[in-house]
TIDREN-408490 format. One line per 2 residues: their letters; for each residue z negated, x, y negated of C-alpha. Coordinates in steps of 0.001 Angstrom, whole numbers, always signed. Example, Ala and Ser with C-alpha at 12.3 -4.5 7.8 and 13.67 -1.06 7.14 Angstrom:
2
as	-7800/+12300/+4500; -7140/+13670/+1060
END
This chain:
266
md	-20/-215/+340; +711/+1461/-3586
ta	-1846/+1733/-5375; -798/+3207/-8455
rp	-1526/+1372/-11636; +1069/+207/-14134
ee	+174/+2260/-16681; +851/+4976/-14606
ag	+3829/+4516/-13741; +5076/+3631/-16812
vr	+6003/-114/-16489; +4472/-2732/-18760
kr	+3107/-5452/-15750; +2224/-8702/-16806
pp	+251/-11593/-14540; +2331/-13070/-12219
rt	+3625/-16201/-13469; +1916/-18147/-10476
ll	-1133/-17378/-11829; -425/-19869/-14747
fl	-1082/-22747/-12756; -4909/-21597/-12237
eg	-4978/-21720/-15681; -5700/-25514/-15259
ra	-9193/-24813/-13440; -10270/-23927/-17278
vl	-10571/-28029/-17184; -13043/-27581/-13995
ef	-14854/-24641/-15529; -16208/-26159/-18724
aa	-17895/-29347/-16478; -19540/-26675/-14728
lv	-21431/-26525/-17584; -23438/-29676/-16424
pa	-24845/-28536/-12942; -25600/-25354/-14439
lp	-27732/-25872/-17149; -30661/-25083/-14686
vl	-29746/-22211/-14083; -28347/-21575/-18193
rr	-31290/-22683/-19710; -33173/-19454/-17919
ap	-31387/-17138/-18809; -32569/-13645/-20418
rg	-33600/-13774/-24406; -33313/-11331/-26122
dg	-34763/-10342/-29964; -32755/-12690/-31379
qp	-29903/-9997/-33073; -26993/-11584/-34883
vl	-23253/-12399/-32929; -20042/-12772/-34576
vl	-17843/-14511/-31932; -14085/-13993/-32809
pg	-11295/-16359/-30896; -8396/-15400/-29050
lm	-4500/-16299/-30163; -3831/-19621/-31712
as	-7820/-20619/-30898; -10287/-21858/-33570
dl	-13648/-21671/-33819; -13875/-24811/-32055
st	-12587/-23177/-28896; -16087/-21094/-29108
ra	-18328/-23447/-30030; -19771/-23574/-26634
lr	-20798/-19860/-26499; -22106/-20083/-29729
rf	-24227/-23112/-28871; -25483/-21699/-25637
lq	-26345/-18053/-28011; -28133/-20070/-30292
rl	-30492/-22110/-27652; -31652/-18391/-26670
gy	-32514/-17654/-30184; -29356/-15550/-30995
pa	-28012/-16527/-34849; -24695/-17365/-33797
yg	-21464/-17098/-36145; -17094/-18522/-35914
wg	-15582/-16264/-37704; -14757/-18640/-40690
lg	-10983/-17933/-40600; -9461/-21029/-39209
rn	-6723/-20402/-36709; -6204/-17044/-35221
lg	-2573/-16440/-35831; -2328/-12773/-35242
ps	-3272/-9662/-36899; -2822/-9732/-40480
qq	-4200/-7403/-43677; -6245/-11216/-44356
ia	-7362/-11014/-41164; -8499/-7738/-41360
rg	-10287/-8090/-44740; -11930/-11729/-43730
la	-13470/-9588/-40751; -14513/-7092/-42966
qc	-16323/-9210/-45199; -17968/-11562/-42241
le	-19874/-8629/-40610; -20682/-6930/-44079
el	-22247/-10504/-45134; -24089/-11019/-41501
rr	-24790/-7244/-41692; -27109/-7705/-45217
rh	-28291/-11467/-44721; -29575/-9870/-41249
nr	-30774/-6444/-42526; -29854/-5165/-38918
pv	-26329/-4253/-36604; -24540/-7457/-35313
sl	-22972/-8075/-32045; -19327/-8782/-31545
ig	-18042/-11043/-28979; -14231/-11453/-28829
ws	-12687/-13385/-26685; -8293/-12302/-26128
lg	-6815/-11084/-28755; -10631/-11968/-30731
gi	-11575/-9044/-28931; -9016/-6427/-29543
ya	-10475/-7486/-33291; -13920/-6657/-32334
re	-12906/-3755/-31090; -11355/-2170/-33511
la	-13971/-3817/-36396; -16580/-1513/-34523
rr	-14060/+1170/-34999; -13755/+1256/-38808
fp	-17682/+15/-39045; -19804/+1360/-36357
dd	-23086/+1639/-38580; -22959/-2222/-38264
vr	-22268/-3066/-34893; -24695/-2961/-32197
qv	-22563/-3623/-29646; -19149/-4972/-28692
it	-18268/-7714/-25360; -14595/-8017/-24816
la	-13583/-11192/-22795; -10262/-10851/-21018
sp	-8883/-8940/-24268; -5575/-7140/-23272
fr	-6301/-3742/-25531; -4846/-1254/-23232
dp	-1733/-3464/-24390; -1563/-5979/-26155
ea	+2078/-7347/-24718; +1043/-7182/-20616
tn	+876/-10714/-21480; +2946/-13545/-20669
vp	+2239/-15122/-24199; +5686/-16453/-24925
aa	+7920/-14091/-27173; +7900/-16061/-30033
ll	+4629/-15617/-30792; +4358/-12082/-30051
ar	+7176/-11319/-32511; +4629/-12882/-35184
rr	+2981/-9236/-35223; +4542/-6452/-37912
lh	+4880/-3189/-35940; +2458/-820/-36727
pd	+4127/+2685/-38860; +3144/+4708/-35555
er	+2945/+2245/-32681; +2231/+4594/-30434
qf	-980/+6709/-31844; -1975/+2674/-32648
re	-1673/+1763/-28944; -3316/+4715/-27801
rl	-6003/+4252/-30194; -6709/+730/-29257
ga	-7326/+1510/-25485; -9647/+4997/-26646
pl	-13393/+4546/-26360; -15793/+3348/-29407
av	-18749/+4355/-30873; -21167/+1888/-29851
ps	-21729/-190/-26458; -18931/-1852/-25042
ta	-18870/-4193/-22154; -15295/-5519/-20602
iy	-15099/-8616/-18915; -12161/-9561/-16891
sr	-10402/-11495/-13969; -7795/-10625/-11376
sd	-6454/-14038/-11407; -5965/-14445/-15165
gi	-3091/-15500/-15987; -2419/-15011/-19482
vs	-2841/-10952/-20145; -3127/-8506/-17181
ww	-6237/-7546/-16045; -5250/-4138/-16211
sc	-5335/-4142/-19822; -8487/-5627/-20062
re	-10550/-2685/-18563; -12667/+210/-19980
ep	-12227/+3880/-20360; -15196/+5684/-18246
gp	-17898/+6571/-20277; -21919/+6321/-20811
es	-21908/+3246/-23012; -18751/+1612/-21788
en	-18155/-948/-18593; -16158/-3259/-16569
ie	-17318/-6566/-15343; -15283/-8650/-12979
va	-15157/-12696/-12681; -13571/-14898/-10799
ss	-12292/-17245/-13992; -9038/-18473/-16083
hl	-7933/-17012/-18794; -8858/-19896/-21172
gm	-11804/-21393/-19577; -13665/-17271/-20190
gh	-15611/-18192/-22630; -17205/-20870/-21173
hp	-17198/-20131/-17722; -21150/-19991/-16204
vv	-21090/-16923/-14886; -19576/-15736/-17829
ll	-21848/-17012/-20322; -25205/-15560/-18154
ti	-23262/-12209/-18510; -22679/-12242/-21967
ad	-27116/-13057/-22024; -27826/-9902/-20058
rl	-25508/-7380/-22479; -27585/-9381/-25411
sq	-30797/-9243/-23915; -30896/-5328/-23692
pe	-33578/-3684/-26699; -31652/-2276/-29751
na	-30542/+1517/-29070; -31769/+794/-24842
wk	-28034/+19/-23945; -27810/+135/-20150
pf	-24968/-729/-17626; -24823/-4012/-15939
rp	-26945/-4540/-12722; -25428/-7539/-11042
pe	-28507/-10277/-10319; -30252/-10492/-7011
gw	-29568/-12812/-4356; -26519/-13743/-5985
sw	-23336/-12921/-4074; -19236/-13063/-5400
pl	-18051/-15408/-7236; -21240/-16615/-8664
sp	-21843/-12886/-9256; -19810/-10729/-11577
rv	-18456/-7542/-10512; -19169/-4214/-11268
an	-15978/-1960/-11900; -15747/+1593/-12173
af	-12445/+1446/-14628; -9948/+2276/-13053
sa	-10543/+2227/-9155; -7994/+3496/-6800
qr	-8579/+404/-4350; -7505/-3290/-5452
sg	-9680/-6032/-3996; -9733/-9261/-4247
END
């Protein structure tokens, strides 16, 4: 069996089109929040750090409402980005995010944790790269930061993005390690983006966590919510890699993965 990564082969690999049919399970994943409530109520709680949640392409704060309400019930002041629908990267978005981060840092007088879903995760990473002193950690949900175009998103939407003057260097930077702790949550059955493009380089403060989720349901999947709660509950300046909870097995518990394992599973 060929275990070479698409990046190694120099081939941009999109998810199989057949996985798009599985994206309909996002509705079931949302419905699963109800029976999961007893477990979600017992999620670990942290120190009430501010959290900024960024939506994916063509989505708005409405898409992250369930996640933000979950975090608010755990005691976190969780905020949407307040920039309307995410129509893709622009100078206006970059300025708006920088202003939002500055405001939250000043309001709470402490670094802000960033959570980004899909394209929102790429924004979160680049915001942390620009302002590392203002960011506590970054959590990405199905965010293809290694290759944003390894996706089944229609070409017409991808064409909205203006190419960077130094496009090659820009793409290399997107996947480069951050100066703050970072967690990449991804799913091999994602029908929208390539799961290979959603994973971190190995490092002392970076990690990859695999879940069994759709792309469209990642932000409200109960297992993902519990994983996010675990990551946010860590004391400041005492980040440690994720450890799956004892007594739970896949797919009710995430898998911890190396950045690029040679053996593909599942």
